[in-house]
LOROGU-885374 format. One line per 3 residues: for each residue x, y, z of N, C-alpha, C, O. Coordinates in steps of 0.2 Angstrom, whole numbers, plus 5000, padded with zeros to 4 digits. Example, Ala and Ser with C-alpha at 12.3 -4.5 7.8 and 13.67 -1.06 7.14 Angstrom:
<rs>
5066 4972 5039 5062 4978 5039 5066 4984 5039 5071 4983 5042; 5064 4989 5035 5068 4995 5036 5064 5000 5039 5067 5006 5040
</rs>
This chain:
<rs>
5394 5293 5396 5392 5292 5403 5387 5296 5405 5386 5302 5403; 5381 5293 5409 5375 5295 5412 5376 5296 5417 5381 5294 5420; 5371 5302 5419 5370 5300 5427 5362 5301 5430 5358 5305 5430
5362 5296 5433 5357 5294 5436 5355 5295 5442 5360 5294 5446; 5348 5296 5445 5347 5295 5452 5351 5289 5457 5349 5283 5457; 5355 5292 5459 5360 5285 5465 5355 5284 5470 5352 5289 5473
5354 5276 5471 5351 5273 5476 5356 5271 5480 5361 5269 5478; 5354 5272 5488 5361 5270 5492 5359 5262 5491 5355 5259 5494; 5364 5261 5488 5366 5252 5487 5371 5249 5494 5377 5249 5495
5366 5246 5498 5369 5241 5504 5372 5235 5499 5370 5229 5498; 5376 5239 5496 5377 5237 5490 5380 5229 5491 5382 5225 5487; 5253 5092 5364 5248 5090 5357 5243 5093 5355 5243 5094 5348
5238 5095 5360 5232 5098 5360 5234 5106 5357 5231 5108 5352; 5238 5108 5360 5240 5116 5357 5242 5116 5349 5242 5121 5345; 5245 5109 5349 5248 5112 5339 5242 5112 5335 5242 5114 5330
5237 5109 5338 5231 5107 5332 5226 5113 5335 5220 5111 5333; 5226 5117 5338 5222 5121 5341 5220 5126 5336 5223 5131 5334; 5212 5125 5336 5209 5128 5331 5207 5135 5331 5207 5137 5337
5207 5140 5327 5204 5146 5327 5198 5149 5333 5198 5155 5336; 5195 5145 5333 5190 5143 5337 5190 5143 5345 5187 5147 5348; 5195 5138 5347 5198 5137 5353 5201 5143 5355 5200 5145 5361
5204 5146 5352 5208 5152 5354 5203 5158 5355 5204 5162 5360; 5199 5157 5349 5195 5163 5350 5190 5162 5356 5188 5167 5357; 5188 5157 5360 5186 5157 5366 5189 5159 5373 5187 5161 5378
5197 5159 5371 5201 5161 5375 5200 5169 5376 5200 5172 5381; 5200 5172 5370 5200 5179 5370 5192 5181 5372 5190 5187 5374; 5187 5176 5371 5181 5181 5373 5180 5180 5381 5177 5184 5384
5184 5174 5383 5184 5175 5391 5188 5179 5394 5188 5179 5400; 5193 5185 5390 5198 5190 5393 5193 5194 5392 5192 5198 5397; 5190 5195 5386 5185 5200 5386 5181 5203 5391 5179 5208 5394
5178 5195 5391 5172 5196 5398 5174 5198 5405 5172 5203 5409; 5181 5194 5406 5183 5197 5412 5183 5204 5414 5180 5206 5419; 5188 5208 5406 5190 5216 5408 5182 5218 5408 5180 5221 5413
5178 5217 5404 5171 5221 5404 5166 5221 5409 5162 5226 5409; 5166 5217 5412 5162 5214 5419 5163 5219 5423 5158 5221 5425; 5168 5222 5426 5168 5226 5431 5171 5233 5426 5171 5238 5429
5173 5232 5421 5173 5239 5417 5181 5241 5420 5182 5247 5421; 5187 5236 5422 5194 5235 5425 5197 5231 5422 5195 5227 5418; 5203 5230 5425 5207 5224 5421 5206 5218 5423 5203 5217 5429
5208 5213 5420 5208 5206 5421 5213 5205 5428 5216 5210 5431; 5211 5198 5429 5213 5196 5434 5221 5197 5436 5225 5196 5432; 5222 5199 5443 5229 5200 5444 5233 5193 5444 5232 5187 5447
5239 5194 5440 5244 5187 5439 5249 5189 5443 5252 5194 5442; 5250 5184 5449 5256 5185 5453 5261 5180 5450 5267 5182 5452; 5261 5175 5445 5265 5172 5444 5268 5176 5437 5265 5180 5435
5275 5174 5432 5273 5176 5428 5271 5174 5423 5273 5176 5418; 5267 5169 5423 5262 5167 5418 5256 5163 5422 5258 5159 5427; 5248 5163 5419 5243 5159 5423 5244 5151 5421 5248 5149 5417
5240 5147 5428 5239 5142 5426 5232 5141 5422 5227 5142 5425; 5233 5139 5416 5228 5140 5411 5229 5135 5405 5235 5132 5404; 5223 5134 5401 5224 5130 5393 5227 5135 5388 5225 5141 5388
5230 5132 5383 5231 5135 5378 5233 5143 5378 5238 5145 5381; 5228 5146 5374 5229 5152 5373 5229 5156 5379 5233 5160 5379; 5225 5154 5384 5225 5158 5391 5231 5156 5394 5231 5155 5400
5235 5155 5391 5240 5152 5396 5247 5157 5393 5251 5160 5396; 5246 5156 5387 5251 5162 5382 5252 5168 5384 5246 5171 5385; 5257 5170 5386 5258 5177 5389 5265 5178 5385 5269 5174 5384
5264 5186 5383 5270 5188 5378 5273 5192 5383 5270 5196 5387; 5281 5192 5383 5284 5199 5387 5289 5201 5380 5294 5199 5377; 5286 5206 5381 5287 5212 5373 5292 5217 5375 5291 5221 5380
5298 5216 5372 5304 5221 5373 5302 5228 5371 5298 5229 5367; 5305 5231 5375 5304 5239 5374 5312 5242 5375 5315 5243 5380; 5314 5243 5368 5319 5249 5368 5320 5256 5369 5324 5259 5374
5315 5258 5364 5313 5266 5365 5309 5268 5366 5304 5265 5366; 5307 5274 5366 5301 5277 5367 5297 5274 5359 5291 5273 5359; 5300 5275 5354 5298 5274 5347 5294 5267 5345 5291 5265 5340
5296 5264 5351 5293 5255 5351 5287 5257 5352 5283 5255 5348; 5284 5261 5358 5277 5261 5359 5274 5265 5355 5268 5264 5357; 5275 5268 5350 5270 5270 5347 5266 5265 5343 5260 5265 5343
5271 5260 5341 5268 5254 5337 5263 5250 5341 5257 5250 5339; 5265 5247 5348 5262 5244 5353 5255 5249 5354 5249 5248 5352; 5257 5255 5356 5249 5259 5356 5245 5260 5353 5239 5261 5354
5247 5260 5348 5242 5260 5340 5236 5254 5339 5237 5248 5339; 5231 5256 5340 5225 5253 5340 5223 5252 5333 5219 5248 5331; 5225 5254 5330 5222 5253 5321 5226 5246 5317 5231 5249 5313
5225 5241 5317 5230 5237 5314 5231 5237 5307 5236 5235 5305; 5225 5240 5304 5226 5242 5297 5232 5246 5296 5236 5245 5292; 5234 5251 5300 5239 5255 5300 5247 5252 5303 5253 5256 5303
5245 5245 5306 5252 5244 5309 5251 5243 5315 5256 5241 5318; 5245 5245 5319 5246 5246 5327 5244 5240 5330 5239 5236 5328; 5249 5238 5334 5247 5231 5339 5244 5230 5344 5244 5225 5347
5241 5237 5348 5237 5235 5353 5230 5230 5353 5229 5227 5358; 5227 5230 5348 5222 5225 5349 5225 5218 5351 5222 5215 5355; 5232 5215 5349 5233 5209 5351 5235 5208 5358 5235 5202 5360
5237 5214 5362 5239 5214 5369 5234 5211 5373 5228 5212 5372; 5236 5208 5379 5230 5205 5384 5233 5208 5391 5239 5210 5392; 5228 5209 5394 5231 5212 5402 5237 5209 5405 5242 5212 5408
5238 5201 5404 5243 5198 5408 5249 5197 5405 5253 5193 5407; 5251 5200 5400 5256 5202 5395 5260 5208 5398 5258 5213 5402; 5267 5207 5397 5274 5211 5402 5277 5215 5399 5281 5212 5395
5278 5220 5398 5282 5224 5395 5288 5226 5397 5288 5231 5402; 5294 5224 5394 5300 5222 5397 5305 5228 5396 5308 5228 5391; 5306 5235 5399 5309 5239 5397 5318 5238 5397 5321 5237 5403
5322 5239 5392 5329 5234 5390 5332 5241 5392 5332 5245 5388; 5336 5242 5399 5340 5247 5401 5346 5247 5399 5350 5251 5401; 5347 5242 5395 5356 5241 5395 5359 5242 5389 5362 5238 5385
5357 5250 5388 5360 5253 5382 5366 5259 5385 5365 5261 5390; 5370 5260 5381 5376 5265 5382 5372 5272 5380 5374 5277 5383; 5367 5272 5377 5367 5280 5376 5359 5281 5379 5356 5286 5377
5357 5277 5382 5350 5277 5386 5354 5282 5394 5359 5283 5396; 5348 5284 5397 5349 5290 5402 5341 5286 5407 5337 5283 5406; 5343 5289 5414 5337 5290 5418 5330 5292 5417 5325 5289 5418
5331 5298 5414 5324 5300 5412 5321 5296 5405 5315 5294 5404; 5325 5297 5401 5324 5292 5394 5319 5286 5398 5313 5285 5398; 5323 5283 5402 5319 5275 5405 5312 5276 5409 5308 5272 5409
5313 5284 5411 5307 5284 5416 5301 5288 5410 5296 5285 5411; 5301 5290 5408 5297 5292 5400 5296 5286 5396 5292 5287 5391; 5299 5281 5396 5297 5273 5394 5292 5271 5397 5287 5269 5395
5293 5272 5405 5288 5269 5409 5282 5271 5410 5277 5267 5411; 5282 5280 5409 5278 5283 5411 5273 5282 5404 5267 5281 5406; 5274 5281 5399 5270 5282 5393 5268 5275 5392 5262 5274 5392
5273 5270 5392 5268 5263 5394 5262 5263 5398 5257 5261 5396; 5263 5265 5405 5257 5266 5409 5251 5269 5407 5246 5266 5407; 5252 5274 5405 5247 5279 5400 5244 5275 5395 5238 5275 5394
5248 5271 5392 5242 5267 5386 5242 5259 5388 5239 5255 5385; 5245 5258 5394 5243 5251 5395 5242 5251 5403 5246 5248 5406; 5236 5254 5406 5235 5253 5411 5235 5246 5417 5236 5245 5423
5233 5242 5413 5231 5235 5415 5239 5231 5417 5240 5229 5422; 5245 5231 5410 5249 5227 5411 5254 5229 5415 5255 5234 5417; 5258 5223 5416 5265 5223 5421 5269 5226 5416 5269 5225 5410
5275 5230 5421 5279 5234 5416 5287 5231 5421 5288 5231 5428; 5290 5228 5418 5297 5226 5421 5303 5229 5418 5304 5232 5412; 5307 5228 5422 5314 5232 5421 5321 5227 5417 5321 5222 5421
5323 5226 5414 5328 5222 5412 5335 5226 5413 5337 5231 5409; 5338 5225 5418 5346 5230 5421 5351 5224 5419 5351 5219 5417; 5358 5228 5421 5364 5226 5420 5364 5223 5426 5360 5220 5429
5371 5223 5429 5375 5219 5436 5379 5224 5439 5382 5223 5444; 5379 5231 5436 5383 5236 5437 5381 5241 5443 5375 5243 5443; 5384 5242 5450 5383 5245 5456 5384 5253 5453 5381 5257 5456
5387 5255 5449 5387 5261 5446 5383 5265 5445 5381 5263 5439; 5381 5269 5446 5373 5274 5441 5376 5276 5437 5373 5281 5434; 5384 5276 5434 5385 5279 5429 5387 5275 5425 5391 5277 5420
5387 5267 5425 5386 5262 5420 5382 5260 5417 5377 5260 5420; 5383 5259 5411 5377 5258 5406 5372 5251 5407 5367 5249 5403; 5375 5247 5414 5372 5243 5415 5369 5242 5421 5368 5237 5424
5366 5249 5424 5365 5251 5431 5361 5244 5435 5355 5242 5433; 5362 5242 5439 5358 5238 5441 5351 5240 5445 5346 5236 5445; 5351 5245 5447 5346 5248 5451 5341 5254 5447 5338 5258 5449
5340 5252 5441 5338 5256 5435 5329 5255 5435 5326 5250 5435; 5327 5262 5436 5319 5260 5438 5318 5257 5444 5313 5252 5444; 5321 5259 5449 5320 5255 5455 5314 5260 5459 5310 5258 5463
5314 5267 5457 5310 5270 5461 5304 5273 5456 5299 5277 5458; 5304 5270 5449 5298 5271 5447 5291 5266 5449 5290 5260 5449; 5287 5271 5450 5280 5268 5452 5278 5263 5448 5278 5257 5450
5277 5265 5439 5275 5261 5435 5278 5253 5435 5274 5249 5434; 5285 5252 5437 5287 5246 5437 5288 5242 5444 5291 5243 5449; 5285 5236 5441 5283 5232 5448 5290 5226 5450 5291 5223 5455
5294 5227 5445 5299 5221 5445 5305 5221 5442 5304 5221 5436; 5312 5222 5444 5318 5221 5441 5321 5215 5438 5323 5211 5442; 5322 5216 5435 5327 5207 5432 5334 5211 5429 5335 5216 5427
5338 5205 5429 5345 5207 5429 5348 5201 5424 5347 5195 5424; 5352 5204 5419 5353 5200 5414 5361 5196 5417 5366 5200 5420; 5360 5189 5416 5366 5186 5421 5371 5183 5415 5371 5177 5414
5375 5188 5412 5379 5185 5408 5387 5187 5407 5389 5192 5409; 5391 5184 5404 5397 5189 5404 5397 5195 5401 5402 5198 5403; 5395 5198 5397 5393 5203 5394 5391 5208 5399 5394 5214 5399
5387 5206 5403 5384 5212 5407 5390 5212 5415 5392 5217 5418; 5392 5206 5416 5395 5206 5420 5404 5210 5418 5408 5212 5422; 5404 5209 5412 5410 5214 5412 5410 5222 5411 5415 5225 5411
5403 5224 5411 5404 5229 5410 5403 5234 5416 5405 5240 5417; 5400 5229 5421 5400 5230 5429 5407 5230 5431 5410 5234 5435; 5411 5225 5427 5418 5225 5430 5422 5232 5430 5425 5235 5435
5421 5233 5423 5424 5239 5422 5422 5246 5426 5426 5251 5426; 5416 5247 5428 5415 5252 5433 5416 5251 5440 5413 5254 5444; 5420 5244 5442 5421 5243 5448 5429 5237 5448 5428 5231 5447
5435 5241 5449 5440 5237 5450 5440 5232 5455 5445 5228 5455; 5435 5231 5460 5436 5227 5464 5431 5219 5462 5430 5213 5465; 5428 5221 5456 5425 5214 5454 5429 5210 5450 5432 5212 5446
5428 5203 5452 5434 5198 5450 5431 5195 5443 5425 5196 5442; 5435 5193 5439 5434 5189 5434 5426 5185 5432 5424 5183 5437; 5423 5184 5427 5418 5181 5426 5420 5173 5427 5426 5171 5425
5414 5169 5429 5416 5162 5429 5410 5158 5428 5404 5158 5431; 5411 5154 5422 5405 5151 5420 5404 5145 5424 5398 5143 5426; 5410 5141 5425 5410 5136 5430 5416 5134 5434 5421 5137 5432
5417 5129 5438 5410 5124 5440 5404 5129 5442 5404 5135 5443; 5400 5126 5441 5391 5129 5442 5391 5132 5449 5389 5138 5450; 5392 5129 5453 5392 5132 5459 5398 5138 5462 5397 5142 5466
5403 5139 5459 5407 5144 5459 5402 5149 5456 5402 5154 5459; 5398 5147 5450 5395 5153 5449 5390 5156 5453 5390 5162 5454; 5385 5149 5456 5381 5151 5461 5382 5155 5465 5378 5160 5466
5389 5155 5468 5391 5159 5473 5392 5167 5471 5390 5171 5476; 5395 5168 5465 5394 5176 5463 5386 5176 5462 5382 5181 5464; 5385 5172 5458 5376 5175 5456 5371 5177 5464 5368 5182 5464
5371 5173 5470 5370 5175 5476 5371 5181 5479 5367 5184 5483; 5379 5184 5478 5380 5188 5480 5379 5194 5477 5379 5199 5480; 5378 5194 5470 5374 5200 5466 5367 5199 5470 5366 5203 5475
5363 5196 5469 5356 5194 5470 5354 5198 5478 5349 5202 5479; 5358 5196 5482 5359 5198 5488 5359 5205 5489 5354 5207 5493; 5363 5208 5487 5365 5216 5486 5356 5218 5483 5353 5222 5487
5354 5217 5478 5350 5219 5473 5343 5218 5476 5338 5220 5474; 5341 5212 5484 5335 5211 5487 5338 5217 5494 5334 5221 5496; 5344 5216 5496 5343 5222 5501 5342 5229 5500 5340 5233 5504
5344 5230 5491 5343 5238 5491 5334 5240 5490 5331 5245 5492; 5332 5235 5487 5325 5234 5484 5321 5235 5492 5317 5239 5494; 5323 5231 5495 5320 5230 5503 5321 5238 5506 5316 5241 5508
5327 5240 5505 5329 5247 5509 5324 5253 5506 5322 5257 5509; 5322 5251 5499 5319 5257 5496 5313 5257 5497 5310 5262 5495; 5308 5252 5501 5301 5251 5503 5298 5251 5495 5294 5256 5494
5299 5249 5491 5297 5249 5483 5290 5243 5483 5285 5244 5479; 5294 5238 5487 5290 5229 5485 5293 5228 5479 5291 5223 5476; 5296 5230 5476 5296 5228 5469 5300 5220 5469 5304 5218 5473
5296 5215 5462 5298 5209 5463 5306 5208 5461 5308 5213 5458; 5311 5203 5461 5316 5204 5457 5315 5197 5453 5311 5193 5454; 5320 5196 5449 5320 5191 5444 5328 5192 5441 5332 5197 5441
5330 5185 5437 5335 5184 5432 5335 5181 5426 5331 5177 5425; 5339 5184 5422 5338 5183 5414 5345 5178 5413 5351 5181 5412; 5345 5172 5413 5352 5169 5413 5354 5166 5406 5349 5164 5403
5359 5166 5402 5363 5165 5400 5361 5155 5400 5360 5152 5405; 5361 5154 5392 5358 5146 5393 5364 5143 5393 5368 5144 5388; 5365 5138 5398 5371 5133 5398 5369 5127 5399 5365 5127 5404
5370 5121 5395 5370 5115 5398 5371 5112 5405 5368 5107 5408; 5377 5115 5408 5379 5111 5413 5376 5118 5419 5381 5120 5423; 5372 5121 5419 5368 5126 5423 5362 5123 5426 5358 5121 5422
5361 5122 5432 5354 5120 5433 5349 5125 5436 5351 5128 5441; 5345 5127 5434 5340 5133 5435 5334 5131 5440 5331 5135 5444; 5334 5125 5440 5329 5124 5447 5334 5126 5451 5331 5130 5455
5340 5125 5453 5343 5127 5458 5344 5136 5459 5344 5139 5465; 5345 5137 5452 5345 5145 5452 5340 5148 5455 5341 5152 5460; 5333 5145 5453 5328 5146 5456 5327 5149 5464 5324 5154 5466
5330 5143 5466 5329 5144 5473 5334 5147 5477 5333 5149 5483; 5339 5150 5472 5344 5155 5477 5340 5162 5475 5340 5167 5479; 5336 5162 5468 5332 5169 5467 5327 5170 5473 5326 5175 5476
5324 5166 5473 5317 5164 5480 5320 5166 5485 5317 5170 5488; 5323 5164 5487 5328 5165 5494 5328 5173 5495 5325 5176 5500; 5332 5175 5490 5333 5183 5490 5326 5186 5491 5325 5190 5495
5322 5184 5487 5317 5187 5486 5312 5188 5491 5308 5193 5492; 5313 5182 5495 5311 5183 5501 5313 5187 5507 5309 5188 5512; 5319 5190 5507 5322 5195 5510 5317 5201 5510 5316 5204 5515
5314 5203 5502 5310 5207 5502 5302 5207 5504 5299 5212 5506; 5301 5203 5503 5294 5200 5509 5294 5195 5510 5297 5191 5507; 5290 5194 5514 5289 5185 5517 5286 5182 5510 5283 5186 5506
5288 5177 5509 5284 5171 5505 5285 5174 5498 5281 5172 5494; 5289 5178 5497 5290 5181 5489 5294 5176 5486 5298 5172 5488; 5291 5178 5478 5295 5172 5475 5298 5175 5469 5294 5180 5468
5303 5175 5465 5305 5178 5461 5305 5177 5454 5302 5172 5454; 5307 5179 5447 5306 5176 5442 5311 5174 5439 5316 5177 5441; 5312 5169 5432 5317 5167 5429 5315 5168 5423 5309 5165 5422
5319 5171 5417 5318 5169 5410 5325 5168 5406 5329 5172 5404; 5325 5161 5405 5330 5159 5402 5332 5161 5395 5327 5162 5391; 5337 5162 5393 5341 5164 5386 5340 5158 5380 5345 5154 5379
5333 5156 5377 5333 5149 5375 5334 5151 5368 5334 5147 5364; 5335 5157 5366 5335 5157 5358 5339 5153 5353 5337 5153 5347; 5344 5148 5355 5349 5145 5351 5344 5140 5350 5342 5140 5344
5341 5136 5355 5338 5130 5355 5331 5132 5350 5330 5127 5347; 5329 5135 5349 5324 5137 5344 5329 5140 5336 5326 5141 5330; 5334 5141 5338 5339 5142 5331 5341 5137 5329 5341 5137 5322
5344 5132 5332 5346 5126 5330 5341 5121 5329 5342 5117 5325; 5336 5122 5334 5334 5115 5331 5326 5115 5333 5323 5110 5335; 5322 5123 5330 5315 5123 5329 5311 5123 5335 5312 5125 5340
5306 5120 5333 5300 5118 5338 5301 5112 5343 5300 5112 5349; 5304 5108 5339 5308 5102 5343 5312 5103 5348 5312 5099 5353; 5318 5108 5347 5323 5110 5350 5321 5115 5355 5326 5116 5358
5314 5118 5356 5312 5122 5361 5309 5117 5365 5312 5116 5371; 5304 5110 5363 5300 5107 5369 5306 5103 5371 5305 5099 5376; 5312 5103 5368 5317 5097 5373 5319 5101 5377 5319 5100 5383
5321 5107 5376 5324 5113 5382 5319 5112 5388 5321 5110 5393; 5314 5114 5387 5309 5115 5391 5308 5110 5395 5307 5110 5401; 5308 5103 5392 5307 5096 5397 5313 5098 5403 5312 5099 5409
5319 5099 5401 5324 5099 5403 5323 5102 5410 5322 5100 5416; 5323 5109 5406 5321 5115 5412 5317 5115 5418 5318 5116 5424; 5309 5111 5413 5305 5109 5420 5307 5103 5425 5304 5101 5430
5311 5100 5422 5313 5093 5426 5318 5096 5431 5317 5094 5437; 5323 5100 5430 5327 5104 5434 5322 5108 5439 5323 5107 5445; 5318 5111 5438 5313 5114 5444 5310 5107 5448 5308 5107 5454
5309 5103 5445 5305 5098 5450 5309 5095 5452 5307 5092 5457; 5318 5094 5450 5322 5090 5455 5324 5094 5461 5325 5091 5466; 5324 5102 5459 5326 5106 5464 5322 5106 5471 5323 5110 5475
5318 5102 5470 5311 5102 5478 5315 5097 5482 5313 5096 5488; 5320 5093 5479 5322 5086 5484 5331 5088 5484 5335 5091 5480; 5333 5084 5491 5340 5086 5493 5343 5080 5496 5342 5079 5502
5347 5077 5492 5349 5070 5497 5353 5073 5503 5355 5079 5503; 5352 5068 5508 5354 5070 5514 5358 5064 5518 5354 5060 5520; 5365 5063 5519 5368 5057 5521 5365 5054 5529 5366 5057 5534
5363 5047 5529 5362 5045 5535 5367 5041 5541 5366 5038 5546; 5374 5042 5536 5378 5039 5542 5382 5034 5539 5379 5032 5534; 5388 5030 5541 5391 5026 5535 5388 5018 5536 5388 5015 5541
5386 5016 5530 5383 5010 5528 5375 5011 5528 5371 5006 5529; 5373 5016 5528 5368 5019 5526 5366 5024 5520 5368 5029 5519; 5360 5020 5517 5358 5025 5510 5356 5031 5511 5351 5031 5515
5357 5035 5508 5355 5043 5509 5347 5043 5507 5345 5040 5503; 5345 5049 5512 5338 5049 5510 5338 5056 5506 5342 5059 5506; 5330 5057 5502 5329 5061 5500 5325 5069 5502 5320 5070 5499
5327 5073 5506 5323 5076 5509 5319 5082 5505 5322 5085 5500; 5312 5083 5506 5308 5088 5501 5310 5094 5504 5310 5094 5510; 5310 5097 5501 5312 5106 5503 5305 5110 5501 5300 5108 5498
5306 5115 5505 5301 5119 5506 5303 5128 5504 5309 5130 5506; 5298 5131 5501 5291 5130 5495 5295 5126 5491 5301 5126 5491; 5290 5124 5486 5292 5120 5481 5294 5126 5476 5293 5132 5476
5297 5123 5471 5299 5129 5466 5292 5129 5460 5288 5125 5459; 5293 5136 5459 5285 5139 5455 5287 5138 5448 5291 5142 5446; 5285 5132 5443 5288 5133 5436 5284 5138 5433 5285 5138 5427
5280 5140 5435 5275 5146 5432 5277 5153 5432 5275 5157 5429; 5284 5152 5437 5288 5158 5435 5295 5159 5431 5298 5164 5431; 5297 5152 5428 5301 5151 5421 5297 5153 5415 5292 5150 5413
5302 5158 5413 5299 5158 5404 5305 5158 5399 5310 5157 5401; 5303 5159 5393 5308 5156 5389 5310 5161 5384 5306 5166 5385; 5314 5162 5378 5315 5167 5375 5316 5165 5366 5321 5162 5364
5312 5168 5364 5314 5169 5356 5316 5173 5352 5313 5179 5352; 5319 5173 5348 5324 5181 5346 5321 5179 5337 5323 5174 5334; 5319 5182 5336 5318 5182 5327 5318 5187 5324 5318 5191 5328
5317 5189 5316 5317 5194 5311 5312 5192 5307 5310 5186 5307; 5309 5198 5304 5306 5196 5297 5308 5198 5290 5306 5198 5285; 5315 5199 5295 5319 5200 5286 5328 5193 5286 5334 5195 5284
5327 5188 5289 5332 5185 5289 5338 5184 5286 5338 5186 5280; 5344 5182 5290 5348 5180 5285 5349 5172 5290 5349 5172 5296; 5349 5167 5284 5348 5162 5290 5357 5160 5290 5358 5154 5293
5361 5163 5287 5369 5161 5286 5370 5165 5294 5376 5163 5296; 5367 5170 5298 5371 5172 5303 5369 5169 5309 5364 5166 5310; 5375 5170 5313 5376 5166 5320 5370 5167 5325 5368 5163 5330
5369 5175 5324 5364 5177 5328 5358 5174 5329 5356 5175 5323; 5353 5172 5331 5347 5171 5332 5343 5176 5330 5338 5174 5326; 5344 5184 5333 5338 5187 5330 5339 5190 5325 5335 5194 5323
5345 5189 5320 5344 5190 5314 5344 5184 5309 5345 5185 5303; 5344 5179 5312 5345 5172 5308 5338 5168 5307 5335 5167 5302; 5334 5167 5316 5328 5164 5314 5322 5170 5310 5321 5176 5310
5318 5164 5306 5313 5170 5304 5305 5168 5306 5305 5163 5310; 5302 5171 5305 5295 5172 5308 5291 5165 5308 5286 5164 5312; 5293 5160 5303 5288 5154 5303 5291 5150 5309 5287 5145 5311
5298 5151 5309 5301 5146 5313 5299 5148 5321 5298 5144 5325; 5299 5154 5322 5297 5158 5329 5290 5156 5330 5289 5155 5336; 5287 5155 5327 5278 5154 5327 5280 5147 5330 5278 5146 5336
5284 5141 5325 5282 5136 5327 5286 5134 5335 5285 5129 5338; 5291 5138 5338 5295 5137 5343 5290 5140 5347 5289 5137 5353; 5286 5145 5347 5280 5146 5352 5274 5141 5352 5270 5142 5356
5274 5137 5347 5268 5132 5350 5271 5125 5352 5268 5121 5356; 5276 5126 5350 5279 5118 5355 5280 5120 5361 5278 5116 5366; 5283 5126 5361 5284 5129 5370 5278 5129 5374 5277 5126 5379
5275 5131 5372 5266 5131 5374 5263 5125 5375 5260 5123 5381; 5264 5120 5370 5262 5113 5371 5267 5109 5376 5266 5104 5379; 5272 5111 5377 5275 5110 5384 5272 5111 5389 5271 5106 5393
5270 5115 5390 5266 5120 5395 5270 5125 5398 5271 5127 5404; 5273 5127 5394 5278 5134 5396 5271 5140 5394 5265 5139 5392; 5275 5147 5396 5268 5151 5395 5271 5157 5395 5267 5161 5392
5277 5161 5396 5277 5166 5397 5284 5165 5392 5289 5162 5393; 5282 5170 5386 5288 5170 5381 5291 5176 5380 5287 5180 5378; 5297 5179 5381 5300 5185 5380 5303 5185 5372 5307 5181 5370
5301 5189 5368 5301 5191 5360 5307 5196 5359 5307 5202 5360; 5311 5194 5358 5318 5199 5356 5317 5199 5348 5321 5196 5344; 5311 5204 5347 5312 5207 5340 5309 5215 5340 5306 5219 5344
5309 5216 5334 5309 5224 5335 5298 5223 5333 5295 5218 5331; 5297 5229 5334 5289 5230 5334 5286 5227 5326 5282 5223 5325; 5291 5230 5320 5287 5226 5316 5289 5219 5314 5287 5217 5309
5294 5215 5318 5295 5208 5316 5289 5205 5321 5287 5200 5319; 5286 5208 5327 5279 5206 5329 5274 5207 5326 5270 5202 5327; 5272 5212 5321 5266 5211 5318 5267 5207 5313 5262 5205 5310
5274 5204 5310 5272 5198 5305 5272 5193 5309 5268 5189 5306; 5274 5191 5314 5272 5188 5319 5266 5186 5319 5264 5181 5317; 5263 5190 5321 5256 5190 5321 5251 5188 5315 5245 5187 5315
5255 5189 5310 5251 5188 5304 5251 5181 5301 5248 5179 5296; 5256 5177 5307 5257 5170 5304 5250 5166 5307 5247 5170 5311; 5248 5161 5305 5242 5158 5307 5242 5155 5313 5237 5154 5317
5249 5152 5313 5249 5150 5320 5247 5154 5328 5243 5153 5332; 5251 5159 5326 5248 5165 5331 5244 5168 5332 5241 5170 5337; 5242 5169 5327 5235 5171 5325 5229 5167 5329 5225 5170 5331
5229 5163 5328 5225 5158 5331 5225 5158 5338 5220 5159 5341; 5233 5158 5343 5233 5161 5349 5232 5169 5351 5231 5171 5357; 5231 5171 5346 5230 5180 5346 5225 5181 5340 5227 5184 5335
5219 5180 5340 5217 5183 5334 5215 5190 5335 5215 5193 5340; 5213 5193 5328 5214 5199 5328 5206 5200 5329 5201 5197 5326; 5204 5205 5333 5196 5207 5334 5194 5210 5327 5188 5211 5327
5199 5212 5322 5196 5215 5315 5199 5210 5310 5201 5212 5305; 5200 5204 5310 5201 5199 5305 5207 5201 5300 5207 5200 5294; 5210 5205 5305 5216 5205 5299 5222 5200 5297 5225 5201 5291
5223 5195 5302 5226 5189 5299 5221 5183 5298 5223 5178 5296
</rs>
């Protein structure tokens, strides 16, 4: 049981990318940062419209205060990872823990901001309205360091929320539009609460990957709710694509990205009936879905057990690197890595990732 501050809830090119080309991206980043002595350009979308290495945006999971020590360490020879971080990268504070509390979450946000003054910090929360639940939906709402709240949309988090609220119905996966009504309801409460708080935070969704879910239509739902917080505001979405990497490697990840981007494109049109005997017409919807706000996920470990069913324990570094390259080749940009800091250290040592994020000290 944990006590939180209770909010009033109105309840082809890339795959052959040379180190020199990647280094060019790094030099542009340094030039942008040092010219004004400030942070790089503000990124309004999840990742920027840019080529190759300049598009690559890491979403870095933070579970504990200890994780920050490695990311904030500037000495790569002692395992520090700070030289590999770019201003456009995002730190994601995972608040969905039984033993975490509001004070620890705030301490993580404070320490991240102190060590990374330019990077965006988001919170990954559960779906529970109760401030006593380990899946509290409004964690870090009032933290000034945090600019967005993302909620994890899957049965696990729904069941945690249901345990703290007897009025919550059972989870549904399908049919899709039945699930979508539940999603709209939850996001509506989130948007109303954020709007009432006056914090202006962005909102987003981290949905479980199902072949019968349409992420383009889900993106429209997120955007409509985000617009209740601020006019013309957009929401974020990070799909749990870990299985596609685990089972299909790089080509599996590439195929998944094609499907998701197609869903985003098709969600810009709606079939309108024209009366008996007439063919329906396609109506173009506004605003257009923004695929730059769609991210993917890769789970991996530096000590893989190939027979384990969970991607975070079975996918190795080389496969994770391959999936990264194929996702970027398909024009994805923001990749959330479910991995420990030591696993990320091993990933940076991989030649493919080192070409994307070269070490200024020549460590890899």
